[in-house]
C-alpha positions in Angstrom: 142.2 91.4 108.3 145.3 91.1 105.7 144.9 87.5 105.6 141.3 88.0 104.5 142.2 90.5 101.8 144.4 88.5 100.4 142.3 85.1 100.4 141.1 85.5 96.7 145.0 85.0 96.0 145.2 81.6 97.7 143.0 79.4 95.9 144.1 78.1 92.7 140.9 77.6 90.7 139.9 81.2 91.3 143.0 82.3 88.6 140.7 81.0 85.8 139.3 83.9 83.5 136.1 84.1 81.8 136.3 85.2 78.6 133.3 87.9 77.4 132.2 88.3 81.2 130.8 92.0 81.9 128.9 93.2 84.3 126.0 92.4 81.6 126.3 88.8 82.6 127.7 89.3 86.1 125.4 87.9 89.1 124.6 90.6 91.4 123.4 89.2 95.0 122.7 92.6 97.0 123.0 95.3 94.3 123.2 98.7 96.3 121.2 96.8 99.4 118.6 95.3 96.6 117.3 92.1 97.1 117.6 90.4 93.2 116.3 86.6 92.7 119.8 85.8 91.2 122.1 83.1 92.7 125.7 82.1 92.4 126.9 79.2 90.0 128.0 76.7 91.7 131.6 77.4 93.0 131.5 80.9 92.2 132.7 83.2 95.1 131.8 86.7 95.8 134.6 88.2 98.3 133.0 91.9 99.7 135.4 94.2 102.0 134.3 97.2 103.7 137.7 98.0 104.9 136.8 95.4 107.6 136.8 91.5 107.2 133.4 91.6 105.5 131.5 88.9 103.9 131.8 86.2 101.6 129.4 84.5 99.4 129.8 81.0 97.8 127.5 79.0 95.2 127.5 75.8 96.4 125.5 74.4 93.9 123.3 76.6 90.7 120.8 77.1 93.1 121.9 77.4 96.2 124.1 80.4 97.5 125.0 80.9 101.3 127.3 83.4 103.0 130.2 83.3 105.2 130.4 86.1 107.5 134.1 86.6 108.3 133.5 89.8 110.7 130.1 88.2 112.6 132.0 84.8 113.2 135.9 86.4 114.3 133.5 88.5 116.6 131.6 85.7 118.1 128.6 86.4 116.4 126.7 83.7 114.7 125.4 84.3 111.7 124.0 82.6 108.6 122.2 83.5 105.2 121.3 81.5 102.7 119.6 81.9 98.9 118.0 79.4 97.0 117.0 79.9 93.4 112.8 78.8 93.0 112.9 79.4 89.2 114.1 81.2 85.9 111.3 83.9 84.8 110.7 83.7 81.2 109.2 86.9 79.2 107.3 89.2 81.5 107.5 86.3 84.2 109.7 87.1 87.1 112.6 85.3 88.4 112.5 84.2 92.0 114.1 83.0 95.2 113.7 82.4 98.8 116.4 84.0 101.0 116.9 83.5 104.8 119.1 85.2 107.5 119.6 84.4 111.1 122.0 86.2 113.3 122.7 85.8 117.1 124.0 88.5 119.3 125.3 87.0 122.7 125.6 91.2 123.8 123.9 94.3 123.4 126.0 95.8 120.1 125.9 99.4 119.1 125.5 99.4 115.5 126.1 102.8 114.7 129.5 104.6 116.2 130.2 108.2 116.4 126.6 109.9 115.8 125.3 112.1 118.4 121.6 112.3 117.1 121.0 108.4 117.0 121.9 105.4 118.4 120.5 101.9 117.1 121.3 98.6 120.1 120.7 94.8 119.0 120.1 92.0 121.3 119.5 88.4 120.7 118.2 86.9 118.0 117.0 88.2 114.5 115.7 86.2 111.7 114.3 87.3 108.4 112.8 85.4 105.5 111.7 86.7 101.9 110.6 86.1 98.6 113.2 88.0 96.0 111.8 88.5 92.5 113.8 90.1 89.3 112.2 91.2 86.2 114.7 92.2 83.2 112.6 93.6 80.5 115.9 94.5 78.4 119.3 92.9 78.3 120.4 96.3 80.6 117.7 96.8 82.9 116.6 94.9 85.7 113.8 95.6 88.5 113.7 93.8 92.3 111.3 93.4 94.6 111.6 91.7 98.1 108.5 91.2 100.5 109.2 89.5 103.6 109.1 89.1 107.4 111.4 89.7 110.3 111.6 88.7 114.2 113.8 90.5 115.9 114.3 89.4 119.9 115.4 93.0 121.2 116.0 96.8 119.1 116.8 99.8 121.1 116.9 103.0 119.3 117.0 106.7 120.4 117.9 110.0 119.2 121.0 110.8 121.1 120.8 114.6 122.4 118.5 115.9 120.6 116.3 118.4 122.5 113.5 116.5 122.2 114.3 113.2 123.5 112.7 110.4 121.8 113.5 106.3 122.3 111.8 103.0 121.8 112.8 99.4 122.7 111.2 96.7 120.6 111.5 92.8 121.9 110.2 90.3 120.3 108.6 91.8 117.8 107.8 90.4 113.7 107.5 93.0 111.3 107.4 93.3 107.5 109.9 94.2 104.9 110.0 95.4 101.4 112.6 96.5 99.4 112.2 97.5 96.0 115.5 98.1 93.1 116.2 99.3 90.0 119.5 98.5 87.8 120.4 99.6 84.8 123.6 98.1 83.5 124.8 100.9 81.8 128.5 99.9 80.5 130.8 96.2 80.7 132.7 97.8 83.4 130.2 100.1 85.6 126.1 100.0 86.6 123.8 102.3 88.1 121.3 101.2 91.1 119.0 102.3 93.3 116.8 101.0 95.8 114.2 102.0 98.7 113.7 99.4 101.7 111.3 99.6 104.3 112.6 97.3 107.2 115.6 94.9 107.2 118.3 95.0 104.9 121.2 92.7 104.0 124.2 95.1 103.6 124.1 98.6 104.9 122.9 99.0 108.6 121.6 95.0 108.4 119.0 93.5 110.5 117.6 96.3 112.0 114.0 96.3 111.7 111.5 99.3 111.5 113.8 101.8 109.3 113.5 103.2 105.6 116.4 103.4 103.7 117.2 104.6 99.8 120.3 104.0 98.2 122.0 105.6 95.0 125.1 104.4 93.5 127.0 102.4 90.9 129.1 99.3 91.1 132.7 99.9 88.7 135.0 97.2 87.7 137.5 99.4 86.1 140.8 96.8 85.3 138.4 94.8 83.2 141.2 94.4 80.6 144.4 93.3 83.3 146.3 90.4 82.3 145.8 90.1 86.4 143.1 88.1 87.6 143.0 89.8 91.0 142.7 93.1 89.2 140.0 91.9 86.5 138.4 90.7 89.2 138.4 93.7 91.5 135.2 95.8 91.7 134.0 98.5 94.2 130.5 99.5 95.0 129.9 103.1 96.2 126.8 105.7 96.5 124.8 107.2 99.2 122.2 106.2 101.4 119.8 107.7 103.7 118.6 105.5 106.6 115.2 107.1 108.9 114.0 106.1 112.0 110.2 107.8 111.8 109.8 106.9 115.5 112.6 109.0 116.7 112.3 111.6 113.7 116.2 110.8 112.7 117.5 110.3 109.5 121.3 109.2 108.7 123.0 110.0 105.6 126.3 109.7 104.2 128.4 107.5 101.7 128.8 104.1 101.1 131.8 102.1 100.1 133.0 98.2 99.3 135.5 96.2 97.7 134.8 92.8 95.9 136.4 90.1 93.8 134.1 87.9 92.1 135.5 84.7 91.0 135.5 82.6 88.4 
């Protein structure tokens, strides 16, 4: 994990500065677990660390962005994510991109730890595809919509030691997904975000169908005036997430957090 945290220091090209680059211009792929239509520029990188090995996003071209999921691959879990920009919106027309993700869990994995009232377990394949759309009616405001569909091989969910035990197992299910989000780029070094999702998401309790999720929070980049490129490109996403599973009548609420470095 230490090697991964130091990875941004190991690429000479990542030390390049981008004068005038603020959060208003910053590409945000999944702000507070919404799905934007943006893609990274060619050879732009985002290193994301939720105090675990995390994941890396890489702009292969100006239109194609892919994920390198260190946490999954180090754990022996094949995981692929790619996003392709379809077109850039003008005026009232949205920007749009196509995103798809495949993940394979060879063994049953419990996705929630140290929770007595909710258990979520996945086995086998999960594959989602969706169309991401973003509108930017003003320089500092953006709206995001993302409909899609997910196939999951096996998902088991129960409410643990609750007085009325509820559980279900879905196998080879195909379910629709939907996400809506809003971003307010309130300042050059901070932005506020909110999102609602029905079904699978990318960041928090990812690739789990059937959930309902609200997240509200902020992105902060407090060291933009630093002479150090490492600190200047450091940011964090912080917020509160509420994740519900109506079929077992349970909701998990708590803080969410990760660090990121975005270059160049």
